[in-house]
Steps between C-alpha positions, in 0.01 A plus 500: 500500500502825697822387669658435159395840366628678812831317469524601134448865595772480767753325276406631155863563403576129530297414187533613137212729414439324170449170681256653749296658221497174307372310803228754573390504135481122509277511807284765331454281194423195714234686699354647180495170313312316774303811606620474858452748781329815380539444124130435441407817687772692315342391171154605616639843588691532174198385300299791637778747412540362149124484444461863600786600270444283193194280545493145632848345447559159351637227724840510330536876551395476864742217571781688327443814707464303824830324431670836450341624822626201698850554366480867592376407849780252566755735349397750767583249773828401336604866482369604842652210692842553345510880516773481766741365239436780252708817478345846492615535140325179398177604668503845341541340158208265564228756566410835348226758524261621230160665460351847483485523879874450553609867462209608720575264788866598489406866531251420775759315707775761487359671808181302567381139482259277309292184549496238224239233422633175353382149419666161515694540176856434389757529778363750752814470714708618205247782464571602859873499433453708187275754673740525793782581258320701232228690687521502882547269801224239526277420795259214437301220660568126508230248581556321830546131415424210731847360430734728693802371309356600163380831643852580615639388164282734295536792741877455485492493119313830486720662761806394298346689210481814714131496595346574839251225579187518713303183576126443471312425819627800695249750628553843356662373179316758287619771738859381462469521123350847518781603733753372246328709231535812712878469466670653197644278227313172568288262291250254646415223249223259601397170341127553490329295230335252742348553844210276597470636853206715605730801455547439126337720235285357220590635156434410138775329300502291182122500476461363851539604865809458717583608853821699541685645797384843612852596610618691190185712478481557876855618550488718187181672616603539862852619422397719205773339288436407134464129434700325227456157343782264403458207262783255440590269215796298377712603203789343309844655558761556232853627457674687782201485728475123464868460578472730802192315627651157450163366379285525191189659648417799717207690647324820394324719759240707316389797709156657439323789666471707700151455641443823691318489837361851448293369208290310755445786744140535616432126498440303816806309620363164390387626158840662443683179593283305256549755221877520540522121521303468177722760334824318577349161414399632157862593431639179648254280306615653170854400591387144579327474164820614328708231676272233653786249503667693784196505733561245777149461636458134593219565747131577448452871440186544288172513684361200310778280640462602865312321776238756592421320824848585626519850359407771750399861456356455151279798400144416400547620141795264458300207638219585258744497207636163614151351528423622147817341363423174681147488362628553145757224549230259625278591204782424256563167670132404474494584129808285445 
């Protein structure tokens, strides 16, 4: 399958875009219908979001939202893998910026730079293209994959969109990001809504606990640059923009912030990282609740779904909270 996807990325212009989208939507529906891959976990994640927002969802509502999320997820792959066949004009018509933080980040990046915290929403590669064009050149991080072919494919996609890519696994990665932020007119967006390593930061989200990457908070505090948050969702296109895009849907990058490092002066380094992480997660979580169908989290993220035997560096207060939740769950089971 990886060979097929890599070939599609290399020869995207050979195939009609409508056909590619149709095929990917068919696969999305098939996986959703039979709850293959990560669909069950996706629904557990979405159930927590919807419960926090509205109360416990009915099965029909949850299945409807999870189907939309799977379509959004596979649409991302269809768009990302075929980006080489799209013109600059088409891409510009497919993604736009919004949000109260947009004027601020544009001012910030005229002569300075800014880090951005993001989650796995919408089409984050389109977001990188948009930021590169509308705000400032982008330097970001790509996860090192075990499949070198797919790694090269996705790095090439992002470089085609104008981004500078750094790979995980290199020593001094945080220093490289901070160095990028010391340059004028740069943005550093980081996908940060899941990090189960011992370096991750525990924060509260959707009435539970998740572990996020410390990168956005760390580089903001150490560089002294304000931190922004970007949420993404899909929107329908109409009229001239639809004709220019060549498709019926596009992406919205909603910019929030800034979160100012100076507001956390006087704290210890670790306390400041936790506080800034919680601040951006609060903003990001509100965006997820507004558009849960565009959150592509098919892996365990909430503390109740994680294997605590394999999770390292868990603070004692977090373990106590988990034990309390587990005891309540066992008590409910015994009553049933």
